[in-house]
LOFI-153313 format. One record per residue (C-alpha): z, y, x; residue in three letters. Coordinates in Angstrom, 2 decimals, padded with zeros to 5 digits. Each point is the difference from the previous one (the first is absolute). Layout:
residues N
w;v;u;rest
Z;Y;X;ALA
...
//
This chain:
residues 612
w;v;u;rest
070.06;107.00;128.57;MET
000.10;-003.38;001.89;PRO
002.69;-002.59;-000.51;SER
002.73;-001.20;001.63;LYS
-001.34;-003.10;001.71;LYS
-002.81;002.31;001.20;THR
001.98;002.40;001.30;ALA
002.13;-002.23;001.84;ALA
-003.23;-001.28;001.80;ALA
-001.23;003.33;000.78;THR
003.32;000.71;001.40;ALA
000.11;-003.24;002.27;GLN
-003.51;000.69;000.93;LYS
000.79;003.57;000.80;GLU
003.57;-001.27;002.12;LYS
-002.23;-002.67;002.55;THR
-001.72;002.69;000.74;HIS
002.50;002.68;000.80;ALA
001.46;001.34;003.27;PRO
003.43;-001.44;000.78;ASP
001.73;003.77;-000.59;LEU
003.82;-001.38;-000.06;GLY
002.32;000.14;-002.95;VAL
-001.36;002.77;-002.25;LEU
002.46;001.72;-002.24;PRO
000.12;-000.28;-003.75;GLU
001.35;003.07;-001.88;TRP
003.71;-000.67;-001.74;ASN
-000.14;001.59;-003.68;LEU
003.60;-000.91;-000.74;ALA
000.99;003.47;001.50;ASP
-001.86;001.39;-003.03;LEU
000.66;-003.20;-002.56;TYR
000.62;-003.17;000.15;PRO
-003.08;-001.78;-001.45;GLY
-001.96;000.68;-002.95;ILE
002.08;-002.15;-002.24;ASP
003.19;001.27;001.13;SER
002.21;001.68;-002.76;PRO
000.29;003.29;002.28;GLU
-003.31;000.21;-001.02;VAL
000.46;-000.26;-003.68;LYS
002.86;002.14;000.18;ARG
-001.63;003.38;001.82;ASP
-002.91;-000.36;-002.66;LEU
002.24;-000.10;-002.67;GLU
001.74;003.16;001.78;ARG
-003.01;001.77;000.82;ALA
-000.73;-000.04;-004.08;ASN
003.32;001.01;-000.81;THR
000.33;002.72;002.42;GLU
-003.58;001.74;-000.63;CYS
000.77;-000.03;-003.86;SER
003.31;001.39;000.13;ALA
-001.27;002.49;002.60;PHE
-002.68;001.07;-002.47;GLU
002.68;000.17;-002.67;ALA
002.40;002.32;001.91;ALA
-002.44;002.58;001.39;PHE
-003.52;-000.02;-001.75;LYS
-000.27;003.62;-001.67;GLY
003.00;001.27;002.06;LYS
-000.88;000.38;003.66;LEU
-001.08;004.15;-000.91;ALA
003.21;000.78;-001.46;ASP
001.99;-001.93;002.87;LEU
-001.90;002.10;002.63;ALA
001.07;002.79;-001.97;ALA
003.36;-000.39;-000.93;GLY
003.23;000.90;002.12;PRO
000.04;-003.02;002.09;LYS
-003.55;000.75;000.87;GLY
-001.21;-002.12;003.20;GLY
003.00;-001.84;000.18;ALA
-000.48;-001.78;-003.18;ALA
-003.78;000.10;000.64;LEU
000.76;-002.04;003.25;ALA
002.18;-002.72;-001.87;ASP
-003.04;-000.90;-001.98;VAL
-002.39;-000.47;003.02;VAL
002.85;-002.00;001.89;LYS
-000.19;-002.19;-003.01;ARG
-003.94;-000.20;-000.68;TYR
000.03;-000.63;004.11;GLU
002.31;-002.93;-000.10;ALA
-002.41;-001.36;-003.14;ILE
-002.74;000.43;002.58;ASP
001.55;-002.03;002.35;ASP
000.77;-002.67;-002.18;LEU
-003.32;-000.36;-001.51;LEU
-001.70;000.49;003.54;GLY
001.96;-002.88;001.17;ARG
-001.18;-002.33;-002.81;LEU
-003.81;000.81;000.59;MET
000.20;-000.37;003.82;SER
001.44;-003.14;-000.40;PHE
-002.32;-001.26;-002.51;ALA
-002.86;001.22;002.32;SER
001.08;-001.53;003.10;LEU
000.41;-003.44;-001.51;VAL
-003.30;000.59;-001.42;TYR
-001.84;000.50;003.04;VAL
001.47;-002.45;001.55;GLY
-002.55;-002.56;-002.03;ASP
-001.90;001.66;-002.41;THR
-001.47;-002.72;-001.32;THR
003.46;-002.02;-001.13;ASP
-000.27;000.39;-003.60;ALA
003.76;000.29;-000.43;LYS
000.29;002.88;002.63;ARG
-002.83;001.72;-001.76;ALA
001.65;-000.34;-003.19;LYS
003.12;001.18;000.96;PHE
-001.51;002.83;001.80;TYR
-002.12;000.97;-002.97;GLY
003.54;-000.25;-002.59;ASP
001.98;001.96;002.11;VAL
-002.98;002.77;000.65;GLN
-000.17;-000.19;-004.00;GLU
003.82;000.40;-000.36;GLN
000.27;003.01;002.47;ILE
-002.92;001.79;-002.09;THR
001.84;-000.39;-003.04;ASP
003.10;001.35;001.25;ALA
-000.82;002.70;001.89;SER
-002.07;001.11;-003.22;THR
003.29;001.70;-000.45;HIS
000.32;002.12;002.73;LEU
-003.86;001.58;-000.11;LEU
001.74;002.95;-001.87;PHE
002.40;000.97;003.11;PHE
-002.77;001.42;002.41;THR
-002.02;001.47;-003.11;LEU
003.22;002.00;-001.31;GLU
000.70;000.79;003.24;LEU
-003.45;001.68;000.58;ASN
000.69;002.34;-003.49;ARG
003.04;001.43;001.41;ILE
-000.48;003.69;000.40;ASP
-000.34;000.72;004.16;ASP
002.44;002.36;000.12;ALA
002.75;-002.19;-002.00;VAL
-000.87;-002.82;002.14;LEU
000.34;002.30;003.15;GLU
003.30;001.11;-000.58;ARG
001.00;-003.90;-000.85;ALA
-001.28;-000.71;003.28;LEU
002.13;002.38;001.74;ALA
002.99;-002.89;-000.63;ASN
000.18;-001.87;003.09;PRO
000.02;-003.12;-001.86;ALA
-003.30;000.51;-001.46;LEU
-001.46;001.93;002.68;GLY
000.09;-003.29;001.67;HIS
-002.67;-000.76;-001.60;TYR
-002.09;003.17;000.38;ARG
-002.92;-001.56;001.66;SER
-000.24;-002.49;-002.51;TRP
-000.08;002.29;-002.78;PHE
-002.86;001.75;001.87;GLU
-001.52;-003.10;-000.01;ASP
000.23;-000.61;-003.73;VAL
-000.78;003.53;-000.56;ARG
-003.64;-000.24;001.51;LYS
-000.47;-002.82;-002.42;GLU
000.25;002.55;-002.87;LYS
-003.61;001.52;-000.60;PRO
-001.03;-004.08;-000.27;TYR
002.67;-000.95;-002.92;GLN
-001.19;-001.12;-003.26;LEU
002.05;-000.13;-003.07;ASP
003.04;-002.64;-000.29;ASP
-001.93;-002.24;-002.19;LYS
-002.77;000.01;002.08;LEU
001.69;-000.46;003.15;GLU
001.90;-003.18;-001.54;GLN
-003.62;-001.57;-000.98;LEU
-000.99;000.14;003.57;PHE
003.15;-001.09;001.65;HIS
000.19;-003.20;-002.81;GLU
-003.82;-000.58;000.50;LYS
000.18;-000.46;003.60;SER
001.36;-003.22;-000.06;VAL
-003.50;-001.14;-001.98;THR
-002.19;002.72;001.98;GLY
-000.09;000.41;003.34;TYR
002.73;-002.13;000.94;SER
-001.66;-002.99;-001.75;ALA
-003.06;000.77;002.53;TRP
001.89;000.44;002.89;ASN
001.77;-003.82;-000.78;ARG
-003.57;-001.34;-000.73;LEU
-001.16;000.78;003.32;PHE
002.82;-000.73;002.00;ASP
-000.13;-003.65;-001.84;GLU
-003.91;-000.15;001.00;THR
000.07;001.28;003.30;ILE
003.16;-002.58;000.97;ALA
-001.57;-003.09;-001.61;GLY
-003.33;000.33;001.38;LEU
-001.36;-002.58;002.92;THR
-002.49;000.37;002.49;PHE
-002.02;-002.57;001.45;ASP
-000.47;000.71;003.68;VAL
-001.79;-002.94;001.46;ASP
001.27;-002.39;-002.29;GLY
003.37;001.09;000.39;GLN
001.63;001.69;-003.14;SER
002.53;002.97;000.57;LEU
001.28;002.79;-002.08;THR
-000.40;003.55;001.53;ILE
002.16;000.91;002.46;GLU
-001.06;-002.84;002.40;PRO
-003.34;000.56;-000.84;THR
000.01;003.79;000.70;LEU
002.02;-001.32;003.11;HIS
-003.35;-001.33;001.12;LEU
-001.90;002.65;000.31;LEU
002.06;000.98;003.02;GLN
-000.52;-003.63;001.50;ASP
-001.46;000.34;003.33;ALA
-002.54;-002.60;-000.63;ASP
-003.44;001.81;-001.79;GLY
-000.60;-002.80;-002.07;LYS
003.31;-000.16;-002.02;LYS
-000.52;003.94;-000.59;ARG
-003.30;-000.69;-001.35;LYS
001.04;-002.55;-001.88;ALA
003.17;001.68;-001.52;ALA
-001.86;003.14;-000.84;ALA
-002.25;-002.26;-001.96;GLN
002.43;-002.20;-001.57;ALA
001.79;003.42;-001.22;LEU
-003.42;001.58;-001.36;ALA
-000.65;-003.53;-002.04;ALA
003.45;-000.05;-001.79;THR
-000.06;003.81;-000.42;PHE
-003.21;-000.15;-001.25;GLY
000.59;-003.13;-002.44;ALA
003.00;002.36;-001.52;ASN
-002.00;003.00;000.22;LEU
-000.06;000.81;-003.81;ARG
003.84;-000.48;-000.60;LEU
000.34;002.26;003.13;PHE
-002.49;002.83;-001.78;ALA
001.87;-000.33;-003.07;LEU
003.28;000.70;001.68;VAL
-001.09;002.87;001.19;THR
-002.04;001.50;-002.65;ASN
002.99;-000.18;-002.10;THR
002.37;001.33;002.66;LEU
-002.27;003.23;000.34;ALA
-000.36;000.24;-003.77;LYS
003.51;-000.22;-000.57;ASP
000.81;002.59;002.52;LYS
-002.81;002.33;-001.03;GLU
001.84;-000.11;-003.58;ILE
003.30;000.51;001.34;SER
-001.30;003.11;002.15;ASP
-001.86;001.83;-002.72;ARG
003.00;-000.07;-002.28;TRP
002.13;001.23;002.61;ARG
-002.14;002.33;000.94;GLY
-000.72;-000.89;003.45;PHE
-003.45;002.06;001.53;ASN
-000.79;-002.12;002.80;ASP
000.09;-004.18;000.18;ILE
002.44;-000.05;002.70;ALA
002.02;002.96;-001.18;ALA
002.90;-002.32;-001.42;ALA
000.28;-001.93;003.45;ARG
000.44;003.86;001.72;HIS
002.36;000.51;-002.11;LEU
002.30;-003.07;000.47;SER
-000.43;000.39;003.70;ASN
001.11;003.73;-000.25;ARG
-003.10;000.99;001.76;VAL
-002.83;002.52;-000.73;GLU
-003.25;-000.63;-000.44;PRO
-000.99;002.41;002.79;GLU
001.89;-001.99;002.50;VAL
-001.65;-003.42;-001.27;VAL
-003.47;001.63;-000.18;ASP
000.44;001.36;003.69;ALA
000.99;-003.61;001.42;LEU
-002.87;-001.73;-001.83;VAL
-002.46;002.93;001.88;ARG
001.41;-000.35;003.21;ALA
-000.32;-003.92;000.01;VAL
-003.40;-000.03;-001.94;THR
-001.47;002.73;002.83;GLU
001.59;-002.35;002.81;ALA
-001.56;-003.49;-000.93;TYR
-002.63;000.44;002.83;PRO
002.80;000.56;002.56;ARG
002.29;-002.50;-001.25;LEU
-001.30;-003.29;-001.56;SER
-003.58;001.13;000.18;HIS
000.60;000.19;004.35;ARG
002.30;-002.93;-000.14;TYR
-001.79;-002.24;-001.50;TYR
-003.38;000.71;002.28;ARG
002.24;-000.70;002.87;LEU
001.78;-003.19;-001.32;LYS
-003.84;-001.12;-000.63;ALA
-000.93;000.19;003.58;LYS
003.05;-002.10;001.28;TRP
-001.35;-002.60;-002.60;PHE
-003.52;000.66;001.63;GLY
-002.16;000.78;-002.97;LYS
-000.73;003.34;-002.07;GLU
001.50;-000.92;-003.18;LYS
003.46;-002.21;-000.84;LEU
-000.60;-001.56;-003.21;PRO
002.79;001.15;-002.65;HIS
002.05;-003.21;000.95;TRP
000.40;000.99;003.61;ASP
001.30;003.40;-000.69;ARG
003.55;-001.06;000.42;ASN
-000.68;-002.91;003.04;ALA
002.15;-000.44;002.37;PRO
-001.59;001.45;003.74;LEU
-002.13;-002.71;001.49;PRO
001.23;-001.41;002.92;LYS
003.81;000.90;-000.60;VAL
002.02;-002.97;-000.84;ASP
001.57;000.20;-003.33;MET
004.04;-001.20;000.00;ARG
001.87;-001.24;-002.62;THR
003.26;002.41;-000.38;ILE
002.82;-002.32;-001.11;VAL
002.42;001.86;-002.77;TRP
002.82;000.09;002.71;SER
-002.07;001.95;002.34;GLU
-001.55;002.50;-002.62;ALA
003.96;000.40;-001.24;GLN
000.92;000.59;003.64;ASP
-003.03;002.46;000.30;THR
000.56;002.80;-002.54;VAL
003.72;-000.19;000.02;LEU
-000.18;000.81;003.56;GLY
-002.43;002.54;-000.57;ALA
002.31;001.76;-002.61;TYR
002.58;-000.07;001.92;ARG
-001.28;001.43;002.98;ALA
-001.09;002.67;-002.36;PHE
003.81;000.09;-001.77;SER
002.57;-002.57;000.14;PRO
001.08;001.13;-003.85;ARG
-003.45;-000.93;-001.08;MET
-000.28;-003.51;001.86;ALA
003.47;-000.76;-001.60;SER
-001.25;000.63;-003.95;ILE
-003.53;-001.76;001.16;ALA
002.19;-003.08;001.22;GLU
001.44;-000.66;-003.45;ARG
-002.75;-000.90;-001.32;PHE
-000.07;-002.87;002.05;PHE
003.51;-000.94;000.26;THR
000.69;000.70;-004.30;ASP
-003.67;-001.76;-000.61;ARG
-001.56;003.03;-001.40;TRP
-003.29;-001.30;000.84;ILE
-002.28;-002.63;-001.60;ASP
-002.65;-000.78;002.86;ALA
-001.82;-003.76;-000.24;PRO
-003.50;-000.06;-001.63;VAL
000.09;-002.16;-003.22;ARG
-002.38;-000.89;-003.04;PRO
000.55;002.24;-002.57;GLY
002.08;003.08;001.94;LYS
-001.34;003.09;-000.58;ALA
-002.73;001.12;002.92;PRO
000.95;002.63;002.39;GLY
003.19;001.77;000.78;ALA
002.56;002.53;-000.94;PHE
003.49;001.73;-000.03;ALA
001.69;000.07;-003.51;HIS
003.00;002.12;000.00;PRO
001.46;-001.65;-003.29;THR
002.89;002.70;-000.71;VAL
002.66;001.86;002.01;PRO
002.43;-002.57;-001.41;SER
-001.66;-002.81;002.03;ALA
-002.19;000.24;003.04;HIS
-004.03;-000.40;000.89;PRO
-001.73;-003.08;000.08;TYR
-002.69;-000.78;002.62;VAL
-003.22;-002.14;-000.94;LEU
-002.21;-001.04;002.11;LEU
-002.65;-002.98;001.00;ASN
000.47;-000.73;003.42;TYR
-002.15;-001.69;001.85;GLN
000.67;000.62;003.74;GLY
-002.51;002.98;000.78;ARG
-000.14;003.14;001.78;PRO
-000.40;001.77;-003.14;ARG
002.41;-001.90;-001.55;ASP
002.89;001.14;002.13;VAL
-001.45;003.63;-000.63;MET
000.31;-000.88;-003.85;THR
003.61;-001.09;000.52;LEU
000.45;003.24;002.22;ALA
-001.41;001.89;-002.93;HIS
001.78;-001.67;-002.81;GLU
003.31;000.57;001.33;LEU
-000.41;003.43;000.90;GLY
-000.33;000.32;-003.93;HIS
003.49;-002.15;-000.24;GLY
001.33;001.83;002.46;VAL
-000.98;003.29;-002.01;HIS
001.35;-001.25;-003.52;GLN
003.51;-001.13;001.55;VAL
000.35;003.98;001.34;LEU
-001.40;001.27;-003.19;ALA
002.17;-001.99;-002.39;ALA
003.38;001.98;000.30;PRO
-001.99;002.62;-002.00;ASN
000.12;-001.93;-003.38;GLY
-002.55;-001.81;-002.13;PRO
-001.67;003.62;-001.01;LEU
-000.28;001.27;003.50;MET
-000.78;-002.46;002.31;ALA
-002.82;-000.94;-000.36;PRO
-002.99;001.83;001.90;THR
-003.04;001.36;-000.95;PRO
-003.00;-002.19;001.25;LEU
-001.18;002.58;002.49;THR
002.92;-000.35;002.06;LEU
000.76;-003.59;-000.99;ALA
-002.33;-001.31;002.69;GLU
001.54;002.39;002.78;THR
002.86;-002.47;001.06;ALA
-002.32;-003.03;-000.30;SER
-002.89;001.16;002.10;VAL
002.56;001.45;002.33;PHE
001.76;-003.24;000.75;GLY
-003.60;-001.60;000.84;GLU
-000.42;002.88;002.74;MET
003.61;-000.65;001.42;LEU
-001.11;-003.68;000.32;THR
-003.56;000.54;001.01;PHE
000.93;002.33;002.73;GLN
002.96;-002.26;001.10;THR
-002.33;-003.04;000.30;LEU
-002.52;002.19;002.24;LEU
002.49;001.34;002.33;SER
000.62;-003.64;000.92;ARG
-003.87;-000.82;000.35;THR
-001.39;000.14;003.43;THR
-002.91;-002.61;-000.39;ASN
-002.92;002.19;-000.59;ALA
-001.71;-002.08;-002.42;ARG
003.11;-000.52;-002.09;GLU
000.37;003.92;-000.41;ARG
-003.61;000.32;-000.65;LYS
001.01;-002.50;-002.83;ALA
002.82;001.90;-001.29;MET
-001.66;003.15;000.26;LEU
-002.87;-001.24;-002.07;ALA
002.46;-001.83;-002.60;ALA
001.60;003.36;-000.43;LYS
-002.57;001.93;-000.23;VAL
-001.26;-002.59;-002.93;GLU
003.25;000.52;-001.85;ASP
-000.40;003.64;-000.14;MET
-003.94;-000.25;-000.76;ILE
001.42;-002.32;-002.98;ASN
002.92;002.31;-000.65;THR
-001.90;003.16;000.37;VAL
-003.69;-000.38;-000.85;VAL
-000.18;-003.16;-002.04;ARG
002.81;001.45;-002.41;GLN
-001.70;003.28;-000.46;ILE
-003.12;-002.18;-000.84;ALA
002.01;-001.59;-002.47;PHE
000.95;003.61;-001.57;TYR
-003.90;000.74;000.06;SER
-000.36;-003.44;-001.90;PHE
002.15;000.38;-002.79;GLU
-000.95;003.67;-000.55;ARG
-003.29;-001.16;-000.34;LYS
000.62;-002.79;-002.31;VAL
002.32;001.82;-002.06;HIS
-001.92;003.08;-000.82;THR
-003.08;-002.24;-000.78;GLU
002.14;-002.24;-002.18;ARG
000.41;003.40;-002.27;ARG
-003.53;-000.77;-001.09;LYS
000.33;-003.23;-000.98;GLY
000.51;-003.66;001.19;GLU
-001.46;-000.63;003.78;LEU
-001.14;-003.51;000.69;THR
001.09;-002.21;002.72;PRO
-003.39;000.85;001.81;GLU
000.94;003.72;-000.13;ARG
003.48;-000.36;000.84;ILE
-001.48;-001.77;003.21;GLY
-002.33;002.76;000.93;GLU
002.32;002.47;-000.39;LEU
002.35;-002.14;002.50;TRP
-003.25;-000.44;002.03;LEU
-000.84;003.91;000.38;SER
003.33;001.10;001.21;VAL
000.54;-003.05;002.27;GLN
-003.60;000.62;001.88;ALA
001.42;003.73;000.46;GLU
002.98;-000.58;001.56;SER
-000.72;-003.06;002.25;LEU
-003.23;001.37;001.13;GLY
-003.32;-001.39;001.10;PRO
001.60;-002.61;002.63;ALA
001.42;-001.95;-002.51;ILE
-002.10;-002.32;-002.23;ASP
000.54;-000.58;-003.30;ILE
-001.08;-003.33;-001.32;GLN
-000.47;-001.24;-003.22;PRO
003.41;-000.94;-001.50;GLY
001.65;003.18;001.08;TYR
-000.75;001.71;-003.20;GLU
003.17;-002.22;-001.85;THR
002.73;001.18;002.73;PHE
001.17;002.58;-002.20;TRP
001.41;-002.80;-002.21;ALA
003.00;-000.89;001.49;TYR
001.62;003.35;001.09;ILE
003.00;000.36;-002.06;PRO
000.88;003.68;000.53;HIS
-003.12;000.56;-001.88;PHE
001.40;-002.07;-003.57;VAL
003.87;000.90;000.85;HIS
000.10;003.83;001.44;SER
-003.29;001.56;-000.95;PRO
-000.89;002.65;003.15;PHE
003.16;-001.02;001.60;TYR
-001.86;-001.08;003.11;VAL
-000.63;003.59;002.00;TYR
003.75;000.17;000.50;ALA
-000.49;-002.61;002.74;TYR
-002.19;002.33;001.54;ALA
002.47;002.87;-000.84;PHE
002.87;-002.01;001.96;GLY
-002.20;-001.04;003.06;ASP
-001.29;003.25;000.72;CYS
003.52;001.35;-000.50;LEU
001.45;-002.56;002.02;VAL
-002.41;000.63;002.86;ASN
001.10;003.64;000.05;SER
003.48;-000.43;-000.15;LEU
-000.13;-002.67;002.57;TYR
-002.14;002.45;002.52;ALA
003.76;002.27;-000.98;VAL
001.93;-002.52;001.17;TYR
-001.64;-000.57;003.12;ASP
000.63;003.33;001.20;ASN
003.43;000.22;-002.08;ALA
003.26;000.89;001.49;ALA
003.19;-001.77;-000.83;GLU
000.53;-000.09;-003.77;GLY
-003.58;-001.57;-001.17;PHE
001.76;-003.18;-001.50;ALA
002.39;001.53;-001.51;GLU
-002.00;002.45;-001.80;ARG
-002.24;-002.75;-000.81;TYR
002.41;-002.49;-001.77;LEU
001.25;003.59;-001.67;ALA
-003.56;000.20;-001.68;MET
000.27;-003.56;-001.42;LEU
003.21;000.33;-000.96;ALA
-000.84;002.97;-002.22;ALA
-002.14;-002.53;-002.15;GLY
-001.51;001.99;-002.80;GLY
002.45;003.21;000.00;THR
-002.64;002.13;002.03;LYS
-004.06;000.98;-000.32;HIS
-001.76;-000.93;003.06;HIS
-000.11;003.45;001.20;ALA
003.81;000.42;000.04;GLU
000.17;-003.98;001.93;LEU
-002.76;001.11;002.59;LEU
001.02;003.02;000.88;LYS
002.78;-000.77;002.47;PRO
-002.40;-001.56;002.24;PHE
-002.67;003.13;000.16;GLY
-002.35;-001.83;-002.46;LEU
-001.86;001.13;-003.50;ASP
-002.38;-002.22;-001.60;ALA
-001.28;003.03;-002.03;ARG
-001.37;001.41;003.68;ASP
-003.46;-000.47;000.47;PRO
000.01;-001.38;003.10;GLY
003.05;-002.34;-000.84;PHE
-002.53;-003.07;-000.78;TRP
-002.15;000.63;003.42;GLN
002.82;-000.85;001.77;GLY
001.06;-002.95;-001.72;GLY
-003.81;-001.49;000.50;LEU
-000.14;001.35;003.67;SER
002.06;-002.47;001.02;LEU
-002.11;-002.55;-001.06;VAL
-003.21;001.64;001.87;GLU
002.38;-000.19;003.08;ARG
000.45;-003.53;-000.45;MET
-003.78;-000.88;-000.49;ILE
-000.76;002.19;002.93;GLY
002.67;-002.16;002.61;GLU
-002.16;-002.75;-001.79;LEU
-003.12;000.83;001.06;GLU
001.08;000.38;003.80;THR
000.97;-003.81;-000.13;MET
-003.35;-000.67;-001.32;GLU
-000.52;-002.20;003.16;GLY
//
């Protein structure tokens, strides 16, 4: 971990070379708590422990009798509401600790606060473990009668989701052990990964950079800078590869143990269950995308190589801007106006929700040493509001990232009235609003573009984004499957993980990308592999779904925006089949995925006509 002096020096160097982006917002976490030392945090931590203990004392061993008793559903509904209120309290505390921590993961005080809150929340919530376990031991007929009560029936979708977990539950003591050990198990390894990544520095032509500015250089107009950045990434990842391999091996083994005890028959089955998506739907998606590699990524990169006057592009040129196209910096105010304008043209209500992220300081945009890389929208809890983290550097892709994360944010705001138990959306649908927000912004910008060269650059950038979202994420999913499958036979060396990485990259990128030495280490920094195994296919799911959804929008009569916002407002209360039905879409249809992929093919086809 770098010293404060080193971090400050790095920050100054990065600031010197950073473009003037205007005033970038930093989020105001006081809407959750005034600060990490505030008495409100201490009070709520104590209240969380007290209320969790009291809940267990009041209801453990009594739920079946309550459900079958004279008050039936009404009595059980009161218990669920009390549980929901506790869930909101715990979520507020943990959200605050997480957001404080990601602001600077190298700060020892923040890290300690995050770790302490996580431990205390884990200890307190141990008293709640019995609740869903015991609910699932209630006889189906008894529970169904109780759900006839309107107060309890409100939670029907949540009960249905809880019941789906029933075949994989362990007895209470084992569940408690798994829960308590998570702090020193997978959560500890997640934290080690985060702090390691945030603390790394990369020597790019004598300049010491953190990871976000280094990755940013892979999209620089200067090919020498792209190459230098790629080599710097490979050098630093390589120097830390044993640690990243240990994290990967440990987490894969931890997951295998959990899956084996719970009885999951496939390495991704737990993810499919939490996503509320059928394995055959995911298999159909993976098959459709893999079969489309030659028509998508292989075809596009062959075209891009020609634009650069080459037979093949080195891997560091994969996302390079097109030659002879000026790369202008987009200041923050323009990015804000662009995204809000695109949202407003679709739905004034959608834009008004998104606007609050700017006016109320729900966004943290600057690049800072120690800050978590990438971008996300954190829903926090329904009693508060979401927050968005960006690392904004003025690229066109950063504007699309802003549109993406604001889509998440709008979705989270609209779903919040469903309450803590039913607001969360399965990952497969959680990407819908974000990708749709990107598409709205892209189509708005494209419609304003009359210059042929600019239109070509915009189309190329969008195709690359879609390839990164669909092709690349399915390749990531295939890589994870290979790693987790082999890990069951024993530990994987860093070299073996690199071989598996290169195998899926070569297959997905195609012959027009020349994978140079060093790229075998690039698996090391992908956070989804660490934090959310098999998460990545949700991006491809969302992108293909949105392509199909946008086609409906293009041909829709009045009322599409209202139906769309109603879909987002449903949160986690409906299955994907039910949510898509009003739009005439069905992800279980074998032809569904091809419909989404065909949009990418059409864009590549248009680019081929613009080759000259």
